[in-house]
C-alpha positions as CSV (number, residue, x, y, z in Angstrom):
1,M,21.4,87.3,150.6
2,E,23.2,84.2,149.7
3,K,24.1,81.3,152.0
4,V,27.6,80.0,151.5
5,I,29.4,77.0,153.0
6,V,32.9,77.8,154.1
7,Y,35.3,75.1,155.4
8,S,38.2,76.0,157.7
9,P,40.5,74.2,160.1
10,V,40.2,77.2,162.4
11,D,37.7,77.1,165.3
12,D,36.5,80.6,165.9
13,K,34.2,80.7,168.9
14,N,33.7,84.4,168.5
15,I,32.8,84.4,164.8
16,K,29.3,85.6,165.4
17,T,30.6,88.9,166.8
18,T,33.7,89.3,164.6
19,I,32.6,87.7,161.3
20,D,34.4,90.1,159.0
21,T,37.7,89.9,160.9
22,S,37.6,86.2,161.8
23,P,40.8,84.2,161.6
24,I,38.9,81.6,159.5
25,W,39.4,83.8,156.4
26,K,43.1,83.1,156.4
27,K,42.4,79.4,155.9
28,A,39.0,79.4,154.2
29,Y,38.2,76.7,151.6
30,S,35.2,76.1,149.3
31,E,33.6,72.7,149.3
32,E,35.6,71.6,146.3
33,E,38.9,72.7,147.9
34,Y,37.9,71.0,151.1
35,M,37.2,67.7,149.4
36,E,40.7,67.8,147.8
37,S,42.4,68.8,151.1
38,T,40.6,66.8,153.8
39,R,43.8,65.2,154.9
40,M,45.7,68.5,155.4
41,F,44.1,69.0,158.8
42,P,42.7,66.4,161.3
43,V,39.8,68.7,162.3
44,W,37.7,71.0,160.1
45,F,34.8,73.3,160.8
46,K,31.9,73.8,158.4
47,Y,30.6,77.4,158.6
48,T,27.3,78.3,157.0
49,I,27.4,82.1,156.4
50,K,25.0,84.5,154.8
51,F,26.6,87.0,152.5
52,E,25.3,90.3,151.1
53,G,27.3,90.6,147.9
54,R,30.9,89.9,149.0
55,T,30.3,90.9,152.6
56,P,29.7,88.2,155.3
57,I,26.6,89.3,157.3
58,Q,25.6,86.4,159.6
59,V,26.8,82.9,160.7
60,T,23.8,80.6,160.8
61,N,25.6,77.3,161.7
62,V,29.0,75.9,162.7
63,K,29.7,72.1,162.5
64,K,32.9,70.3,163.6
65,I,34.1,67.7,161.2
66,G,36.6,65.0,162.4
67,G,38.7,64.9,165.5
């Protein structure tokens, strides 16, 4: 498994139960993209997610940034 940091302006309170269909994936950014786009949204969420290959398996942490 690989831990990946995903940034999104979407706050999904149910992500732990709906990880593969979460709305965060429609606006998901890598760290590099986030750093270039920090002003696009006033609030961001930093999701730490464990992946098995290309499949998200588990959310280990969610942190609100800004706002």
